[in-house]
Each structure stands twice: as C-alpha cells, then as structure tokens.
N, C-alpha and C positions, 0 to 999 in steps of 0.2 A: 506495499501501499504506498503510493505516493507520498512526499509531505500534505501537499493541495489535496489529494480526496482524503488523506487521516484529519486534515482541518474540516475542511467543508464536512468530514461527518459527526466531528465536535460541534461544528457551528451551526449543523442540526438537529443530531440527535441531542444535544447537549445542553450547549449554552442556551439553544433554544428551545426548549424542555421537549423532545423528544417531538418533534415536527416531521408531518408525513404529509409528501409532495403526491404520491397516485393518491388521490382520492378516487376519482373515475373508475381508478383500478378494478375491472371485476375480476371474483375469485378464479383461477382453473380449476377445472377437474380434478388434476392429477394434488393442487393444493387442498385439497376440500376432503382429498382420501386422505393423505399424510396427516392435515390437523383431524382430524374426526378420528383417526387409528390414533393419537396421539392421545387425545383427550379421554377417549372410552377407554384405551387401553391402558392408560395412565389410572384413572378412576376405579377400574375393574379388575386391574392388579391388587390395590390398596384393600380390594372389597375382599379381594379373595385372603391379601398374607396377614394384612393389620386393619379391620373396620374400626377403630378408633381413630387411626392413619384417617382414614378416607373420611370421617369427620373432622376432622383437623382441617384435611388439606379444603371441604367443603365450605367450612368456616372460612378457613384464610381467601379464597377465589371470593366468596360473600364481601370480608372487608377489604378487599382488592374494590371491586367493585362500587361501594360506598365508597373508599375514599374518594374514585375519579368522579362520581357523583358530585363529591362536597364542591370538587374546582368546577365540575361543569355546571350546576343550578347556579353558583354565586358568580359564575360566568354570565351565563346569560342574563342573571337580575341586575349588574354590573352595566349591562350594554355589549357585551364581549360577543364577539361573534364566535361561536366553539362548531366545526365543521364535524369532529371527527370524535365517536366514543367505542375503546375499545378493549376487551378483554383477551388480555396475550399479545402478544410480538409475531415476528415474524412475517409468512403470506398469507393473507384471509385464507379465513375457511370460509365465510357465511358473513355476507351482512345487506344493511338496507336501507334505505334511504325516507326521511322524515322532516320532513320541513328541515331542510339543508341540513339538516345532519345521519352523516351515515356509521351507522350503530352496526357492530358485529361484533366476531370471533377469529382469532389470529389462530394460528398453528402451535405458536411455543407459548407453552403454559406457565409463563414465570413473570407475569405481574399484567399490569393495563394501561391503559394511555386515554386523554381527552386532549386534544389537537386545541388550542385557544390560539387565533393567529396571532401576525406580527406579535412577538412574546420579546425579542432585540429589533434593533437597526437591521440585523443582518439579513430578515424575514423578508420574502417578496411579498408584496402584498399592492392587491388592484388600488386603485385612486380612491374607488369607490370604495373601500371597506375599510380604508385608512381612521378611520372616527372611530367605530366599532373594534379595535386593539387592543390587547394588554396593555402595550407600549404608548398608549393616549389614555389608558388610563388615570384619574387619580392616583395619587399616593396610599387615599385609605382601598378605594378597591380592590387595587393592584394587590396590599398588603390579603384584605379579606379573602380573595381566589386564591391568593398562592400557602396560605397559611388554612382552606378549608379540608384538605386533604387530611391534614394531624389533626385537627380536631374531630373531624368524622372518626378517628382514629377513638381518639377518645372518647366521645359519644358512644361506641359498641363498647367498648372497657367498661363506661357506668351501666350500659345499658343488659350489660351480659354479667356482671359481677352481682347487680342487685338484684336479678334476676337468680342467682346461683344459689345468694343467701336469702331471698327471700321462700323460694322452692328446696331449697335442700342442707338452708343455713352455714354459717362460715365456723370456719377452724378456731378453736379456743377450746380453753383450757376441759376437760370434760369432768375431772377429778376420778380417772378410773387410766391406770397403768398398763397399757396394753401389750401384749408380746405379739410381735410383727416376724418375728423368725429367729429362729434355735441354730446353732452355729453344729454342724458336726463335730460328734467327738470333743467335744467342751463340759466341762461340768451343770450344765443346761441341759443340756441332750444324755446326759448319765442319770440326772435328777427327775427327768422324766416331762421335762416341763415341754407346751409344744405352742403354735402358731397361734392365737387370738385366746392363747389365756391371757385372765385380767387378775397381777397382782393385788392386792388386798393387802398385806402387809407382812413385812420383815423381823424376823424371829418377836413376831407380836404388837412391833409399832407399826401404827399402819402407815400408807404411802397412795397418796392424792396424783402426785406428779413424778415426771420419769424422774427429773433432774434430782426429786427426794431418793426415787429408787436404782438411781447411777450412783448419788455419790453414798451411801449407803454402803454399795457392792464395794468399790473404790476404796473408801474407808475402813474395810473388814481386812483382813490378816489374809497372805494364803495360805489356805489350808483347813485351814476355820473352814466349820459345818454351819450352812445359815437353815432356817427355816423358812418354807413359802407359804402365805395363803394365800390359796388362787381359785379364781370362781373356772370354771370349764363348763360349758354346757347351762352355764346358770350353775351347775354343784358345787359348794364347796370340796376341797379338801386342802390336805396340807405335803409341801413337797421337801427335801431335805437336798442340800446341793454342799461340796464338798467347795469352797471356792482354787483357784487356780492363780499365783503369779500374771501378769498383764501383759501381753508381749508387745504392746502399745504403748513402750514409754520408755524413755533411757536408762541407760545400766544404772542400775544402780536406786531407786525408785521401786518399792514396796507399795503393788498398788492389787487390788484383787479383783477377779476376773471369772464372769459366770458364763459370757459366751451367746447372749441375744442381742436383738435389735430391737426397741420396745418405747413407746411414745404416750403421753395424757394427753395428744389434741384430739381431738374427733368433730366430726361435724354437730353445732349443735343447732339445732330448729329457731331461730329468732323470727319476732313477726315482721310485716312490710317497715314500720317505722323503723326499725332497727337499721332495717338492712337498710336503706334509703340516707339511711344516717353512716350505717358502718361501710357499707361500699364504698362511696367516694373517698373518703378517710383514708383508708387503704391502697387505693389506688394513688391518693395521693401521695403517700410515702413512695408510692413505688411509684411516680415521676421522680422524683428524689434520685431515688437507688440507680432508676435507667440512667439517669445525666451522668451522674460522678460513674455509675459503669461502663456508659459508651465511652463518656473519655479514655478511662482506659484502658479500653479495647484501639482506640483510636493511635495509640504511642503507638510506632513503629516496635520502638525495643523490648515493648513486652510481647508483641506477636513473634518475632525473633529469637524471644528466650523461651514464648510454645511452643516453636517449630525444635530449638535447638536440648527442652530437657527440663534449660534451665529453672524456667517459671512456670511453679503450679499453681499460681490464684487464679481458682474460678471465675473470678471474679473480675478481670482480666482476660479473660477468654474469647475471640471471638465465636458467636453461631451463625449459625445460617439454619433456613426452612429445616432441614437435614435433623436436624441436634434438636429441637422445638417440634418435629411431628416425633421424634422419638421419645420424649417428655412427655407429651399429648397420651400418647400410647401406652405409657407405664402409666397417669394418671389416671387413666378408664380404664383399665385394668382392677385398679385397686381402688378405682373411689367414683367409678359410673361415668354416667354424662357430666355429675358435676363440676368432677376433678378433667378432664376432658377440655371440657369449654372458662374451666379456669385459668387452666395456659391461655385459652385463645386470648381469655382479658389481656394477659398478659403481655404477650407477646404484641398485641394493638397499644398496649401504652407504651412499647418497648421501641414498635415504629412509630408509632404516634412522635416521641422524643428525639430519635436519630433522622426521622425526615426531617428537621428541624433544624439540625446543624449548619452552617454558615461554609458546606460543600455545594461548589455543582457535581452534577445533578440533581441532586437532592432540592427538594422545594425552600429551604433554608437558605443554599446558595441565589436563590433569584429572592427570596425575601432582606437579603445582604443587600443586591442591587438595588431594589428598591428601596433600600433602607440608606444606601449611599447613594442614590439620585438625589432624595428627597434634600440630604445634610449640603449636597450641589447646587441644589436651585438656589433660586432669588428672588424675592417679591418680585412676579410678572416675568420670571424668567425661567422656562423648564430645561436642568440640565439631564443629555440622554445617555448615560455611559454606551461608553464603545463597546460591543461586545466579540468587537473581533479582537482587540486586546486583554480579552479573559481567558483567552483559549491556552495558551498555555499554562492560565490557573486550572481553566479545567482540565489539564489533560497528565494535570500532579494530582487533579485530587482521585479522580478517575485509579487512576495509576494504584493511590494508596489505598481506595477501595475495591477492585479489584484481587491486591497482595491482600487485603483484611478477610475475602471473601473466598478466596481459595484455600487459605492459611483455616478457616472454619470448617470449610466444608470438610478439606483433610483431617484434621482432629476431629470431628465430630464422626467421621468416617473411621478412622485409624482407632481414634482412644472410645468414641460413644460419649 
C-alpha cells in the first residue's frame, strides 16, 4: 500500500469517521452468500458450542446497533444528513433505502457504522448538502452527536443492571458461607466437604462471611483438627478436617490450609426502588474503575510486560470480545442469565468510557477535534481544523490500538 493510498484510507475511514463512498453499490450475489454464511455460521457455532456466548454475542450486536442509533438519531435531530446505517463491515450482504438513508448488513461481524456527511474538511460533499454536514454544525450539536454513542452504552448498562437487580437481585453478603469448589487431595476433600455445602460454624464459632471463614483457617496451626458445622441439602452435619501448611505463602510463614473456594456473597432479592438506586450507583463505581483501568492498558510498557511475562497485573491487561465472551460463558453457567447480562452491562460501561478517550478513530478523538476548534474560534469567526494534518496522529493512534487489540487477543486465547 503506497503512502498516498494509506493516507487516503486513513483520511476517509479514520479521520472522517468511517466514510463509505459507494452508497449506490448493490450487494453482489457472492458477497450476499459469504456474508449470510458468516453471520449464520457464527451464530450457529455459538448456539452449538457455547449457548451463553451466543446470548453475549446477540447482546453485543444489539449494543452496537443502539450505539450507532445514538449517533444517527442525534445527527438527524441536529439537522445533519446521515446516509448510511450498517451493522458489520466489508462487502454488503443486504441493504435497503428509505428516506435517503441506506440501511443494511455487511459481511464482517465486527462492529457497525453510521455515515454522517462532511465529518471533516477532507470530505467531498455536494454544495447543496454543505449546510447539513457535521462540520458546519454548532459546537453543542457536534458534541451531542459525537458523544451519543457512549451515552447509549451507559443507558444500556443502566437498563440492564437495574433489570438484573430488580428481577434477580444484586450480589450482597448473604450471611452464608458457601463452598463452591473442593480441591482434590486436600484436607477438605479428606474431610468429605462438597461443593454447595454451607459452613455455619468452625469449632463452635459461627461464621457468616467468607473473610471470617478464611481468616480462621489461616490463623489455625497446620496439623490441628478443626470441626466444621455444615448444612448439606438443608441437613446439618459435622465434619472434621486436619489442616495442612499452606503451599501459597512465603517460606517461613505458618498458615493453615483447607483447600476450598468459598464465598458468602450471593444474589439477594431487592425491590425495584432499591434496584433503581443501587444499579446506577454500582455503575458509577464501574465508570471510575474502567477509566483508571483503560489508562493503564493504554500504556505500551504494560502491554509489552504482559507479552514478556514480566507484568502479571490483570487490571492492566488488554481484553477483547474473545475474553469477554469467555467471562460471559462462565458467568452464564454459574449465575444464569443474570450473570451473563451483568457481564454485558460491565462491557457496555467499559466500551462507553474507552470510546471517549481522545484517540482517533474513537469518538473521543472527534470530540477532541471539536473542542480544539471551539478553543481556536473567535467571536464571529469559526475555526476549522485541517484534517490532513491529523493523519500522522491518526496513524500513531491506529498503531497503538492495533497493538493493544492483538496483544489482548493473544492473551485471551493463549492464557484465557
């Protein structure tokens, strides 16, 4: 690819927000066949291999469509001309025209786009359409349109998490310590503990939180025998276990070890009033965590550290939809639809925050351009940024995003 061709692609597909020029091009039979097979094959594979991943994929597709609808609706309300609304990229699979807009499906199921004419000064627009371009709109309208996608992600997350909390409850301290896994060849296995057992007391001391349970085990001298009061299928029983030295501590530390995974948090039913308060409150916390996490992920040194194995901090590890789908599948198997939808809500928060980082081709990059133009404008004189000068910046951003994506994909596949 020559420099001119590469710069032209960056100008139209990145700096100009994914402009597609072939508006009137009809889908070919070959493209339709390949696209239909790709979409049906992908969904069919997930339905057979991992049904919970299918739920997640459908949720992501709906989230993408709502993201693009946010841009589309606000653009139309702002007097801008939007000419395309597509799910997917690449060759057309199917499309239809209505009221000057082409709606359709493309072959590669990796996202979607809305075409708003005149995103930058490099876009060619008919003279009669110039008043309806993005670049001619006021600053408030441009900011409304460009942030609408991320706002839609937050709205999706709020609706989903409030629904989950209202119907299934939120995770809270339940007052019960539940055993979720027992490792083979450990004191727990020898004592007869099983998954789904509920531990109510240790040596006669009641325990209601997993932290109390774990602390008691760790503080007990290895070799000591402990008595566990347990509920199994609603029936009380008493088990005895001889603790061992924990293999997961530094040499010289004396720490008791039982060999179980336990938790005292569970979904606790709550009213819709509490759900309407607690759901958004938890999402606000999630926005802060997502912002800090994405800043760490964007650090190239952290990415290199994950590839070389010198960085084991999971909060700075990049993720992709592959990893998110794996998490959703695990959540679906252990927590049903509530777990899968909770992962989808968290993903929407992360995507909404990430999308507003000031990097092209992200919406935050276009918002940054609008803010810069606003600062440079003087009363009665509107400043327009020269998009041609932004192409080197866009190339650097693309390189960083591509590096982050492929690093995350490798880690999701290789390390799970």
